[in-house]
N, C-alpha and C positions, 0 to 999 in steps of 0.2 A: 769345279773350278780348274781352269787350265792355266798353268804358270806361263808367264811371258818369257822366262829366262831362256837363254840360248846355249847351244853347244859351240865351243870355240877351241880350235886346235892350236896349241902353242908348241914351241920346239921341245922335243922330248916326249910330247903327248901325255895323255892322262895317265897311262901306265907308268911312264917314267916318273911323273909327279908322285904317284902313289907309293913309290919306293923311297921317296926322299925323307919322309917324316921319321926322324930318329932323335933320340934324346941327346942334346948337347952334353958334353962331359963337364960336370961341375964337381968339385970336391966338397962333399957335404957329409955330415954325420948321418948315420942310418935313421935316427929319430927325426931328421928333417925331411925324410922321404916317406911320408905315411902311406903313399899309394903303392909302395913296393909290392910286387907280386900280383897286381891287378892290371889286367889288360883293358884298353879302351879302343873302340873302333868308332870313328866319326863317319857319319853318312854325309856325302859330299855331292852336290849337284854337278853335272857335267858342263859347268859354266865357269871359266877361269876368273871372272871378275871377283869372285868371293873366295878363291883358294887361299888368299893371304890370311883370311880369318882362321881357316883350318890350321895353317902353319904356325901362326902366333900362339893360338890356344894349345896346339900340340906341344910346342917347345916348352911352354910354361907348365903344362900338366906333367911333362917329362921331368921337370925340376922337382915336382912333388913325388916323383918316383914311379909314376904310372908307365906301363909298357904300352907305348902308342903303336897300334897296328896300322897296316896300310888302310887309307881311307876307302870307304865303300862308295864307288862312283856310280851314279845312276841318274835317271831323270827324277824330278822332284816328287811326283806321287809315290814312286817306288822308295825314295829315301824316307818319306814319312812312314810308309808301311814297314820298312826295315826297323826304324826306331820303335814303332809300336810293338813289333813282334820280338824285339830284343836282339836281332842280328846286327844291329848298330846301337850304340849307346846314346848318341845324340846327333841332331842335325844342326849345323852351324849357322844356317841362313834362313831362319823362319821369318817370312814377311807377314806380319800380323797387323791388321785383321785379314789381309788378302788370303792367307792360307788357313783361315779358320775352317774352311770347308773340309780340310783334312782332320783337324783337331776335333771336329764335331761328329765324326763318323762313330757309329755305335761300337762300343768296346775299345775305342782308341786308348792305348795304354802309355801315353806320354803327355807332357805338359810344358808350357813355356817356363823358362827360368833365366833371370838376368836380362840385360839389354846389351847387345853388341853395339848398336847405334840407335838412340831414341830418335824417332821421326827422321830417320836417315834415308828411307827408301821412297824417293819421289819418282813420278812418271809424268810425262806431258810433252807439249810441243814447244819448240824454240825457234826463234827467228834471229838473224843477225841484227844487232842493235842499230846499225846505221840504216838499214831498210825499215826497221820498225819505227824509227824516228821520222824518216823521210816520208813514209806512206801512212803514218799514224795507225799502225797495225796494233790492235788490242786483242782481237779474238779471231778464231778461225773464220768467222763470218766475213771478215775483211777480205778474204780470198775470193769472194764472189765479185769483187770489184775488178773491172777490166784492166785498170792500170796496175793493180797488184798481181793479177794473174800473168800479165805480160812480163812483168819484171822477174817473176820466179819461174817462168817457163823456159826450161833449158833444152828441151827436145823438140820444140816447135809444134806441140799438139794442142796449143791453146789453153793448157791447164798449168797451174802452179805445181812444181815438182816437190814432193814430200819424201824425204828419206824415212821409210816406214819399216816394216818388219818382214822377214822372209816367211814363206808359207809354213804353217805348223806352229809358229810361235803364238802364245796366248795374246800378245799385244797385237798381232795381226788381226785377230778376231775383234778386239776392242776398237781398233782403228776402223775396220770395216763397218762395225756397228755405228760408230760416230759419224763417218762420212755419209752413211745412209740417213741417220737420225737428223743431221743438220743440213741435209739436202746439198751436199758438196761434191757429189759424184761428177758433175759437169765442170767443176772448178779446180779440183785437186787430183793430181795423179800420184798415187802411192807407189813408190819404188820398192819392190819386194826382193831385190837382189841381196846378196850377202851383206849383212849389216856393216861389218868392219870396212869392207871395200867401198860400200856406198857412202859411209861417213868420211872415209879418207878422200873420196872424190868431192864431197861437200866442203871439207876443210880446205882442199886445194882451191875450190871455187871462191871460198871466203877470202883466201889469201890474195886472190885476184880481184877483190872488191865486188864480187858477184853476190846477189841475194841468195840466202839459203833458208830452207824450212826443214826441220827434222824432228823426229820423235827421239827421246832418250829416257833413260831411267838412271837413278843413282843408287849405289856408287857405280861409277862408270868413268872410263878414261876420257870420254867426250867432254865432260864438264871441267876437266883439268886443262884440256887443249883449248876449249872455247868457254871462257869463264862467264857465268851468268852475271849480268849487271855491268860487265865490261865489254865483252865481245858479242854476247847474245843476250836475249831476254826470253823468259818464259811468257808465253801468251796464254790467254784464257780460252776455254770453250764457251760457246754461246749460252749454254746451260749445262747442267750435269745430266748426262745420259749414258748409262752403262748397260752392258748385257744383263740379261735377266738374273744370271747367277751372281752378279755383283751388286744388285739393287740395294741390298742392305748395307752397302758401304758408301752410299751416296754422301752421307754427312761428312765423311773424311776426305772428300774430293775438293773441298774449299778450305784453305789453310791460311792462317795469319803468319806474317814474318818470313815469307819465302824470298830470299835474296835474289834480286834480278828479275822479279816478276813485274809485269806492267801495272799491277794493281795490288792493293793490300786491304782486306784479305784477297788471296789469289785463288781464283776458280780454275785450278789445274784441269779439272774434269776427270782426273784419275785418282783413285784412293791413295792417300799417304799412309805409309806403314812404318812401324818399328821393326828393326832387324833384331831378332831374338834367338837364343838357343832353345830348341825343343828337345827335351831329354826324356828317355824312357823312365817311367815311374819307379820301376824296381831298381834301376841304376841309381836314381836319386836317393831312394830309401837306403840302399846298401852301401852307398859311397858318399857319406856326408862331407868329407874333405873336398872331393871333386865338386859336389853340389855347391858348397860355399864359394869355391873359386868361380864357378859359372855364374853365381849370383852377382859377384862383384866385378868381374872382368868386363872390359869394354874397349872399343877402338875409336879413335877420332876419325870421322868420315873423311877429313882432308888427307889423312895418311892413306886411306884406301884409294882415294882419287889419284894421288901421286904414284902409288904403287901400280895401279892399273895403267897409268900413262907410261910408266917405265917399262912395263911388260909390252905394251903396244909398240914402244920405240926400240925393242930389241933385247931388253933385260928379262928374258922370258924362259930361261932354262930352269930346271928344278933347283940347281945350285943357286941361281939368282934369287929364286923365291925364298929359299932357306936363309940366304944372307939378308934379304930385305926384312924378314921377320926378326932375325937375330939383331940386326942394327937398330930396329925400332925398340926392341926389348932393352938393349943396352942404353939407348938414349933416354929411356923412361924407367930406369932401374928402380928409383925410389917408389914410383907408383906401383909397379908390378910386384915389388917386394912386399908392399902393403897387402896386396891381394893374397900373395902366397903365405905370408905370416898369418893372416886371418884364417886362411884355409887350414894351415897346420894346427892352429889353436883348437880347432874342432876335434882333433885326434887326441888332445891332451886330457 
């Protein structure tokens, strides 16, 4: 299984971010810090859309007394390998069942624990709502119509332009598969330039009342800038067709209750996933306090959307990320104190 997630450079870079995770200073009794003397390393994908998860969880684990080490930044397969082998204690952004291919490897020594966001990881195709209404666009098949192709053709090649994925991303391979499976090669032109730049261009076109078609995933800043149901709509695939390695996930590609979809249930055509922590088995067994915290902690997906949008709009330094996490913790103090108290109770 190839992950679709991308690398994204923000101000200060990955290395600068890796140096930011440190325990905020809180005056607490020693018995309120049961993790004292234990170091934790989080495996982190080289994709900034999920870094806020690392930072929030790190700040809260630090309140429990854990010594939070620099995150281990890598691509997703290496992150899972690191957690299994114990060079990292947990991975913060498990997309399950999409990532089951890693968990099901022989001898894999880690397992999911808790839910960062239940059913929070969506993928699929979106169209601006005005065009979807005007042309009655419901599925990708509608882009075979001449009037639709002409409206979405921005480069004059006779095809509708789709903001797709750069070469090497997993989503590029799925889009390629689907364009072939649905016989859309003569109708849709997948733009494979840098995703952020391509989406910025699409948003500019939208602001000029031009039709746009794009792929995205959640959590992502795109769905904060262009809100499903208001600015854009999720459209369906003609049927569910996935690459061979994803065939066992077909049932999760049609989902009820997707806000902003043209139909309910919505045939997104891409598997829907829970975002979960995947933790080393030995770490869980040896650190019941941390395990209890990981079982209970979660984040609202709307917070991740807004934080991603803030990063995209310039609040993207390591210090910004630390403050964004600290502000969310402060605003949700009663909730997080409940998680921390439950975790501390395990040590008593």
